[in-house]
C-alpha positions in Angstrom: -81.3 -3.8 -26.2 -77.8 -1.7 -27.0 -80.1 0.2 -29.6 -82.4 0.8 -26.7 -80.2 2.0 -24.6 -77.9 4.6 -27.2 -80.9 5.6 -27.5 -81.7 7.3 -24.4 -78.3 9.1 -24.8 -78.3 12.8 -25.0 -77.7 14.4 -28.3 -78.0 18.4 -29.0 -81.5 19.4 -30.7 -81.5 20.7 -34.9 -80.7 24.1 -35.3 -83.5 26.1 -35.4 -83.7 28.8 -38.5 -83.3 32.6 -36.5 -84.3 35.4 -37.9 -81.2 38.1 -39.4 -80.4 40.5 -37.7 -82.3 43.5 -36.7 -80.3 46.7 -35.3 -77.1 48.0 -35.3 -75.4 46.5 -31.9 -74.4 49.6 -30.8 -78.2 50.1 -30.3 -78.3 47.1 -27.7 -77.6 47.9 -23.8 -78.2 45.7 -21.4 -79.2 47.9 -18.3 -77.4 47.5 -14.7 -77.3 49.7 -11.7 -74.3 47.9 -11.2 -72.5 49.4 -14.0 -70.8 52.3 -12.2 -70.0 50.9 -8.8 -68.5 48.0 -10.6 -66.7 50.4 -13.1 -65.3 52.4 -9.7 -63.6 49.1 -8.4 -61.9 48.4 -11.4 -58.8 50.6 -11.4 -57.3 51.9 -14.7 -58.8 54.0 -16.9 -58.8 50.3 -19.8 -59.5 48.0 -17.4 -62.7 50.7 -16.1 -63.8 50.6 -19.9 -63.8 47.5 -20.3 -65.7 46.3 -17.3 -68.6 48.9 -18.5 -68.3 47.3 -22.2 -68.7 43.8 -20.3 -71.5 44.8 -18.5 -73.8 47.0 -20.6 -72.8 45.4 -24.4 -72.4 41.4 -22.9 -74.7 41.8 -20.2 -72.2 40.5 -17.8 -72.6 40.3 -13.8 -70.2 43.0 -12.5 -68.0 40.0 -10.5 -67.8 38.1 -14.5 -67.2 41.2 -16.2 -64.0 41.9 -13.1 -63.3 38.7 -13.4 -62.7 38.9 -17.2 -61.4 42.7 -17.5 -58.1 40.6 -15.8 -57.5 39.2 -19.1 -59.2 41.2 -21.3 -58.3 44.7 -21.6 -59.6 47.1 -24.1 -59.7 51.5 -23.8 -62.4 51.6 -26.8 -64.7 49.3 -28.6 -63.2 49.4 -31.8 -61.8 45.9 -31.4 -64.7 44.7 -29.9 -67.4 45.9 -32.0 -65.4 44.2 -35.1 -66.2 41.0 -32.9 -70.3 41.5 -33.2 -70.0 43.6 -36.5 -68.6 39.3 -38.0 -70.9 37.7 -36.2 -73.7 40.2 -37.9 -71.9 39.4 -41.8 -72.3 35.3 -40.6 -76.3 35.7 -40.2 -76.1 35.4 -36.2 -78.6 37.3 -34.3 -77.7 39.7 -31.1 -78.9 37.2 -28.8 -76.9 34.7 -30.7 -73.6 36.6 -30.1 -73.6 38.1 -26.8 -74.3 34.0 -25.8 -71.2 33.5 -27.7 -69.0 36.2 -25.8 -70.5 35.1 -22.6 -68.8 31.7 -23.3 -65.4 33.0 -25.3 -65.3 36.7 -23.9 -61.4 36.4 -25.3 -63.3 36.4 -29.1 -63.7 40.1 -28.0 -59.7 40.5 -28.9 -59.7 37.9 -31.9 -58.0 38.8 -35.2 -61.2 37.4 -36.9 -59.6 38.1 -40.5 -56.2 36.7 -39.8 -57.8 33.5 -37.3 -61.2 32.8 -36.8 -62.8 33.8 -40.7 -60.0 31.1 -42.0 -62.0 28.3 -40.0 -65.1 29.4 -41.8 -64.0 28.8 -45.1 -62.2 25.6 -43.9 -65.9 24.1 -42.7 -67.2 25.5 -46.2 -64.6 23.5 -47.9 -65.6 20.9 -46.0 -69.6 21.3 -47.3 -70.9 22.8 -44.3 -73.5 24.5 -44.8 -74.3 28.0 -43.6 -76.4 27.0 -40.8 -74.2 24.4 -39.9 -71.3 26.7 -39.0 -73.7 29.3 -37.4 -74.7 26.2 -35.5 -70.6 25.1 -34.5 -70.1 28.7 -33.2 -73.4 28.9 -31.6 -73.0 25.4 -29.3 -69.0 25.7 -29.7 -67.0 29.0 -29.6 -64.2 27.5 -28.6 -63.4 26.0 -31.5 -63.4 29.4 -33.1 -60.1 30.1 -30.3 -58.3 26.5 -31.9 -55.7 26.0 -34.0 -56.6 25.3 -37.4 -53.3 23.7 -38.7 -52.7 22.2 -35.2 -55.8 20.7 -34.3 -59.2 21.3 -36.6 -57.5 20.1 -39.8 -55.6 17.1 -38.5 -58.6 16.1 -36.6 -60.8 16.0 -39.4 -58.2 14.0 -41.1 -58.2 11.3 -38.5 -61.9 11.1 -38.3 -62.4 11.0 -41.6 -60.1 8.3 -42.2 -61.7 6.3 -39.2 -65.2 7.0 -39.9 -64.7 6.5 -44.0 -67.8 8.4 -44.8 -68.5 12.4 -44.8 -71.8 11.8 -44.0 -70.8 10.0 -40.5 -68.3 12.8 -39.7 -70.7 15.7 -40.7 -72.9 14.0 -38.2 -70.3 13.9 -35.8 -68.7 17.0 -35.6 -72.6 18.6 -35.7 -73.5 16.2 -32.7 -69.9 18.1 -30.8 -67.9 20.1 -33.0 -65.7 20.0 -29.7 -63.9 17.1 -30.6 -61.9 18.8 -33.4 -60.4 21.1 -30.6 -58.4 18.4 -28.7 -56.0 15.9 -31.3 -53.3 15.6 -29.6 -54.2 15.6 -25.8 -57.0 14.0 -26.2 -58.7 12.4 -29.3 -55.4 10.9 -31.1 -54.1 9.1 -27.8 -57.5 7.9 -26.6 -58.5 6.0 -29.7 -55.4 4.6 -29.8 -55.5 3.1 -26.0 -59.6 1.6 -27.2 -57.3 0.0 -30.5 -54.4 -1.3 -28.0 -57.5 -3.4 -26.1 -58.0 -4.7 -28.8 -61.7 -2.8 -29.3 -62.6 -3.3 -33.2 -62.5 -0.8 -35.4 -66.1 -0.9 -36.4 -66.9 -0.3 -32.5 -65.1 2.4 -32.0 -66.8 4.0 -35.1 -70.4 3.4 -33.0 -68.5 4.9 -30.7 -67.8 7.6 -31.7 -70.8 7.8 -33.6 -72.8 7.8 -30.3 -70.7 9.8 -27.9 -68.3 12.0 -29.2 -68.1 14.5 -26.7 -66.2 11.5 -24.5 -62.6 11.8 -26.7 -61.7 14.6 -25.5 -62.1 13.9 -21.9 -58.3 13.9 -20.4 -55.9 10.5 -21.6 -55.1 9.8 -17.8 -59.3 10.1 -17.2 -59.8 8.0 -20.5 -56.9 5.6 -19.5 -58.3 5.2 -16.2 -62.2 4.5 -17.2 -61.1 1.7 -19.3 -58.7 -0.1 -16.9 -61.5 0.3 -14.5 -64.2 -1.6 -17.2 -61.1 -4.3 -18.1 -61.0 -5.2 -14.1 -65.0 -5.7 -14.2 -64.1 -8.2 -16.7 -65.9 -6.7 -19.6 -65.2 -8.4 -22.8 -63.3 -5.7 -25.3 -64.4 -7.7 -28.4 -68.4 -6.6 -27.1 -70.0 -3.0 -27.7 -71.2 -3.4 -24.2 -67.3 -2.7 -22.8 -67.7 0.8 -24.7 -70.8 1.6 -22.9 -69.5 0.6 -19.7 -66.7 2.7 -20.7 -69.3 5.8 -21.8 -70.7 5.5 -18.0 -67.6 5.6 -16.4 -66.1 8.0 -17.8 -70.0 10.2 -16.8 -69.9 9.6 -13.4 -67.5 11.5 -10.9 -66.4 8.5 -8.2 -68.5 10.5 -5.4 -71.4 10.4 -7.6 -70.5 6.3 -7.9 -70.5 6.1 -3.9 -73.8 7.9 -3.7 -75.5 6.2 -5.7 -73.8 2.6 -4.5 -75.5 4.4 -1.1 -78.7 5.0 -2.4 -79.7 1.2 -4.1 -78.1 0.1 -0.8 -81.0 2.2 1.1 -83.2 0.5 -0.7 -82.2 -2.7 0.3 -80.4 -3.9 -2.8 -77.1 -6.2 -1.5 -73.4 -5.0 -2.9 -74.0 -8.5 -5.3 -76.9 -7.0 -6.6 -75.3 -3.5 -7.8 -72.6 -5.2 -9.1 -75.0 -8.2 -10.5 -77.3 -4.9 -12.1 -74.4 -2.9 -13.3 -73.2 -5.8 -15.2 -76.2 -6.6 -17.0 -77.2 -2.7 -17.9 -74.5 -0.3 -16.9 -77.0 3.0 -17.5 -78.3 2.3 -13.6 -75.5 4.0 -12.6 -75.8 6.6 -14.5 -79.5 7.9 -13.8 -79.9 10.4 -11.3 -80.4 10.6 -7.7 -83.7 11.8 -7.6 -85.3 9.4 -10.5 -83.4 6.5 -9.1 -85.7 7.4 -5.5 -88.5 8.2 -7.2 -88.6 4.8 -9.7 -87.5 2.3 -6.6 -90.9 4.6 -4.5 -92.6 4.1 -7.0 -92.0 -0.1 -7.3 -91.6 -0.9 -3.9 -94.5 1.1 -2.3 -97.1 1.3 -5.4 -96.6 -1.8 -7.0 -95.1 -4.2 -4.4 -91.7 -4.9 -5.9 -89.1 -6.1 -4.3 -85.6 -4.6 -4.1 -84.3 -7.7 -5.2 -87.0 -8.1 -8.1 -86.2 -4.2 -9.2 -82.2 -5.2 -9.7 -82.7 -8.2 -11.9 -84.4 -5.4 -14.2 -82.3 -2.4 -13.5 -83.1 -1.4 -17.1 -86.2 -0.1 -16.2 -84.8 2.5 -13.8 -83.5 4.2 -17.9 -87.0 4.5 -19.0 -89.2 7.9 -18.1 -90.6 8.4 -15.0 -93.4 10.4 -16.2 -94.0 9.1 -19.7 -93.9 5.2 -18.5 -93.5 4.2 -15.1 -96.1 6.2 -13.6 -98.2 5.6 -16.5 -98.2 2.1 -16.7 -97.6 1.3 -13.0 -101.2 2.9 -12.3 -102.7 0.7 -14.6 -100.7 -1.9 -13.3 -102.0 -1.6 -9.8 -105.7 -0.6 -10.5 -105.4 -4.5 -12.3 -103.6 -6.2 -8.6 -106.1 -4.4 -6.5 -108.9 -6.3 -8.5 -106.9 -9.4 -8.9 -107.0 -9.6 -12.5 -103.4 -10.6 -13.1 -100.4 -11.4 -10.9 -97.8 -9.3 -11.3 -96.1 -9.3 -14.3 -91.8 -8.8 -14.5 -91.4 -5.1 -15.1 -89.3 -5.6 -18.2 -93.1 -7.4 -20.0 -94.5 -3.5 -18.5 -91.9 -1.3 -18.9 -89.9 -1.7 -22.0 -92.4 -2.9 -24.6 -93.8 -0.3 -26.8 -97.5 1.4 -26.5 -99.5 -0.8 -28.7 -98.0 -3.9 -27.1 -98.8 -2.8 -23.2 -102.3 -1.5 -24.4 -103.0 -4.3 -26.2 -101.6 -6.4 -23.1 -103.2 -4.8 -19.8 -105.5 -2.5 -21.3 -107.6 -3.2 -24.2 -107.9 -7.7 -22.9 -109.4 -6.3 -20.0 -113.0 -5.7 -22.1 -115.4 -4.7 -18.8 -112.6 -2.5 -17.4 -111.0 -1.3 -21.0 -112.3 2.3 -20.7 -111.7 2.6 -16.9 -108.0 1.4 -17.6 -107.3 3.4 -20.8 -108.6 7.0 -19.0 -106.4 6.4 -16.5 -103.9 5.5 -18.8 -104.3 9.2 -20.8 -104.9 11.2 -17.0 -101.5 10.4 -16.1 -99.5 10.7 -19.4 -101.4 14.4 -19.4 -100.6 15.3 -15.9 -96.6 15.0 -17.2 -97.9 17.0 -20.8 -97.9 13.6 -23.5 -100.8 12.1 -24.9 -101.2 8.5 -25.5 -100.6 8.0 -29.5 -103.9 8.0 -31.1 -103.5 5.3 -33.3 -103.2 3.0 -30.6 -107.0 4.3 -29.3 -109.8 1.9 -30.0 
């Protein structure tokens, strides 16, 4: 069950190949009718040039250009052009370079020879390929501003000792390289909190592999989340303890209270909310709109009672379009014809497609064609197709 939940954790898609840089950078300009106005309002000559450059070359809005120019000022394009030249030389496209600068405009004044290139060299020494490094620069440009000696190298060494595998370490960094930027403030103290609570090292390893982003939470927030999970009587020796920590870290108090209110609106008691969370913590990580839509379908289409849904709260974490609606529509027809009594929700929505079709479609020979057509139509509305290997 844990693997079912973990597979629903979002991760970054693999990087895609990009075309090489096609044009000299100075030929690319963003058109903006607001440039002159923003420049007029910017004040000094240097500040005026900075604002115009950020708007015309980097595509900043006039408001953000003015804001950034207060902390980033240059009178010519000499230094910022070095930044773009650096990205070009490392195989990044124009669009990618602009994206990096928009995320971290301070890089326009970085010393790429002394500060940035050594980080690239370090990643290469650790076995990262050029596409890997481009991916890291694109997704987490803040790493280019982090200290190599104080943050990146200590984080590499610390994580390497925990993961005990270069392959695992590489996967974690490509999943969330930001974990290398907060060694002393977040990474090390957060790991120590888990160890102090008696969390097995093997579980710490899995938590890093699945949820590396959480280790960049502030140590204060991380401690509070762990303490809250302890108060709920979850066992630190079990992996679910860390799953609940992940959920707690990802939800603000205001969001938590709002979702409790939504479940109450649909008829859950406080005890049912508590029991559902303890059984399937992800029910509190589902978006407000998704909770509303699934509850509406289960209650008003399938006639489920709130109590039944609370005892099967895992179904709230599956896809509404790909699973709840297509499968629920089949069950709705079977119920209307008196061919089945209401099955358990887990039995409908959790099994794989082959099991579902065998149990609820092909078993009913006279209605199979109609049910299959309905199922495929609902999937098509969501932009999906049923697996051909299961079509009989």
